N, C-alpha and C positions, 0 to 999 in steps of 0.2 A: 537752556536752549539745546537743541540738537544741531550741530554744525558739521557740515561736510567740507573737507579741505582737499582740493585736487592738487597733487604733488608729483614731483619726480619720485622714483623709487626711494623709499625711506632709507634704505641702506646707503644711498649716495649722499644723504644730507649730513652736514657736520653738526652734531648734537649741541655742541657748546657755543656755536656762533651763528647758526642759521636763523634768519628772521622768522621764517614760518614756524620753526620749533619754538622760538621765544613767544610768539603769539599763542601757540597751542598750549604752552605751559601756563600762561596767564589764564586762558580759558579753563583749563583743567583745575587750576587753583580756585576758580570761582564756582566750580561744580557743574560746568557745562559738559554735555556729553559729546564726545568727538568721534568723527568718522573720517576715514581717508579713502581715496581712490586715486588711480592714475588716469591719465588722459584717455587711454583707450578703453577704460571702463564705462565711459559714456556711450550710449547707443539709443537708437529709436526702435520701438516695436510698433509698426504701422506709424501713426502720427504722434504717438506718445513718447516723450522723452523718458528714458530710464537710465539707471546707473547701477553697477555692481560695486558695492561699498563694503568696508570692514569697520567694525567698531575699533577704536584705538584707545590705548591707555599707556601712560608712562610707566616704565618698570623701575620701581624703587629698590629692587633687590640688586645690589652692586655685584653679586656673584654671577648674575646672568650675563650672557655674552652680548646681549643687545639691550638697548635703552628703552625699548618699546615692546608692546605685545598687542596683538589684534586678533579679531575673530576670523572665521571663514567668510568668504564673500557672500553677500546676500543681495538680492535684487530689490530695488526701490525706485520711487519717483523722486527727482530732485526737489519737487515742491513739498515733499514730506519732511524736509529739513527746514529749520528756521532761517538758516543762511547757508549759502554755498560759496566758498572762497576759491577763486581760481589762482593758484600759486605755482603753476607749471612754468619752469624757466624757458626762455627762448633757446634755440633759434625759432623764429616765427615762420615755420615752414608750412607746407600744405596741411599736414596733420594738425598743427596748431590752429590753422584757419578753420578746418572742419569742426574742431572742438568748439570754436566760438559760435558756429552755426547751431550746433546741438544745444549749447548753453542758452542761446537766444530763444530757441524753441522752448526750453525748460522755463525760461523767464516768462515767456508769454503764457505758460501754463501755471503760473503762480509762484515760481521759485524766486527767492531773493538772491541774485547772483552778483557777486562783487569780485572784481570790477565788472561793470556792465559789459557783456560780451560784444555788443555792437560797437561800443566805444573802443574796446581793446582792438577790435578789428580795424576800425577807422583811424586810430591814433597811432600810426607807426612811430616808434620811439625816437627816430631821428627826424622824420618829416613833420611831426607834431609841432615842432618849434615854429613852423611857417605860420601858425596861427597867432604868433606873438613876436613879429619881427622887430618891434620896438625894443626888444630885449636881446636880440641875437647879434653875433658877429656876422660879417659878410659870408655868404655861403653859395654853393652851386650844387645842383643835383643833376647828374647826367651819367651816361655810359660812354660819352664821346671823349676820348683822350685829348683831342685838339682843344676842346673847350676847357678841359682841366689845365692844359698847358697855358692857355690864355689867362686863366684865373691865377695860376702860379706866377706868370709874368707880372700881373698886376699887384699881387700881394707878397711875392718873394718867398714866403714861408707859410705853408698850409698843412692842414691835417686831412687825410683821406680815411673814410670809414664806411664799412658796409651798412646797408639799411636794416639788416636782420640779425646782427650779432649782439653779443653781450660780453661783459667782463674784459673789454679791451681787445677782443680777438679781431684780427684783420685790420687793425688801425695802423696807418703809416704817417710819419711826418716827412714832408717833402720840401726841400729848399731848391732855389733856382740853380745852385751849383752842385746838386747831388749827382754823382756819376751813374746812379742807378735809376734815373727818372724813367727810362723806357720800360725796364722790367717791372718796376713798381706799378706803372700804369697798366701794363699788360696783366699783372697779377690781380690788381684791385678790380679792374673792369672785366676780367676774363676775356681779353681781346675784344673790348668794346661791346660785350654782350650782357654785362651786368651793371645796373644803375647803382651809383654810389653817391655819397655826399662829400663835398670838399668844404672845409671851413677855414677861414683865416686863423693862423696859429695865434694863440693867446699866451704871451710870456708869463701871465699870472698863474699858469698851471704849476709853476715852481712853488707857489704858495698853497697849492692844493686844488683839486677838482671837488667842489663842495656838493655833497648830496644833501638836499633839503627834502625832508619827508613831509608830505601834505596828507592829512587825514580828514576826509569829508570836507574838503575845502579849506582847512585851517593848517598852516605850517607849524611844525614844532619849533620851539625857540632856539634850538641848537641844530647845526649842520655838522656832518662828518666830512672834514676836508681830507681828501685822499691825496697824499703827497708822493710824487714819483720817487722811486729809488734813483740813486746816482746813475747817470747814463741812460735813463729811460724817459720817454715822453709821456707815457700813460700813467695815470695815478691810480688806476683800478687796483683794489686789494688783491684780485685774482692774479695779477702779474707782479706782485711784490710791493705795491704801494703801502704807505703807512697812514693809518687813519687817525686823525687828530680832531677832537670835537671843538667846535668854536661857536660862539654866539652869533646869531644872524645879524648881519649889518643892516643898515637902513635900506640899502639897495636890494639886499636879499629879500627883505620883507616886502618891498615894493613889488618885486618880481613874483614872489610866492603868493601874496594876497590877491594880486591881480589875476594871476592864472588860476588860483584856487577857486574863484567864483565860477569860472567856466568848467573846471574839473567836476565840481559838485553838480552842476546842471547836467553834465554828461554821465553821471553815475560812476565816475572814476574816484572810488572811495579811498584807495591807498595809492599814492603816486610818489615817485622820487624824482625831483628836479635836479639836474646837474648844472651847476653854475661855476664858471671859471672867471675869477675877478668880478666884473660887473655884467657878465654876459651869460645868458641862458644857452646851453649847448644841446641838451637832450631832455625829454620828458618820458620817464620810465613808468609804463602802465601795466607791465606784465607781472613781475615779481620783485619789486624794489626791495633793497636790503639796507642794512646800516643800523637797525634797531639795537642790536646787542651792544655794539660799540658805543653808541650814544648813552645807553643806560649805564654801562660800566663806567665810563669816564666822567659822568655827571653825578654818580651815586654819592660822592662825598661833598658835593657843593651845597650851598644854602638853598638853591633852587634846582634840585635834581629833576631829571626828566627820564621817565621810563616809557618809551614809545609803545611797547606792547600794552601797557595799562591804558594809555590814551586810546589806542586802537580798539581795545575790547570795550571800553566805556562807550565810544562812539558807535560801535557795532550793536551793543545792547540797546542803545537809544533808537537806532535806525530800525532794528528788528521789531522793537515794540511799536514803533510808528507804523511799520508795514503790516503788523498783525491787526492793528486798529483799522487800517484801510481795508484789509481783506474782509474784516467782519462788518 
């Protein structure tokens, strides 16, 4: 297959632990031809979706300064690739929004784009949980500090998070006796001009914020529990959390299989669910991570799990089905 992956600059990716790179290594090992581009390499010429892409290969010569090599940019149509993977990290700003429009046009012109750009656009990673409130803790979405204060008075201990962040950025824990309530609300809501989400604090975070990876509607059997470091509320690896792989519980499976059916219908091929204790807190549809850690920590078990292999298996099957439909 010819596969195009839309990424952040390659030099910014961590070769040894990045999920996108793990997927690409598995694709390369199977003989698929890889191409990469960045978000702003997508464009329209009149009504036709176009892309400036580069052929990509891993560099096996350890003497080289970089771990990859690629060709000069060349112009193509996204539909000329067997699959286009959108793996650009948030923040989900206007430029990200525009790229979903361009990718949707490309999809309408025959490209297999994963995740579905329309669904990426419509499933904000914080607000998407509102589709499954049977699994969520109590929450509030508002820019109004007075409403947040009422929510705090009701629950005593809450989490505030921006709607467009990643990696734990901009997240605050707020208790009723916090001496900094005013400044935290001013900062989070930018003086009542930015909408945020407040959720009831879940003490189970001390046992880890579980990342459950769902591929084409099916959850992997293991989750990556991201445990906060001492003195920290957030379990995100980007802020020092420790990742520990655990088998999915019966509640995890209930959440993931129920949501997985809807995700598949919406064309959300690779998704990361965040579960704390028995509660769903986020649905990550842009560039979910955790594959490398799960593969590494289960490699010595009797039932190992390599998420990249599972992903590429599912992609090959989907691309083959798509080709049959096109023909």
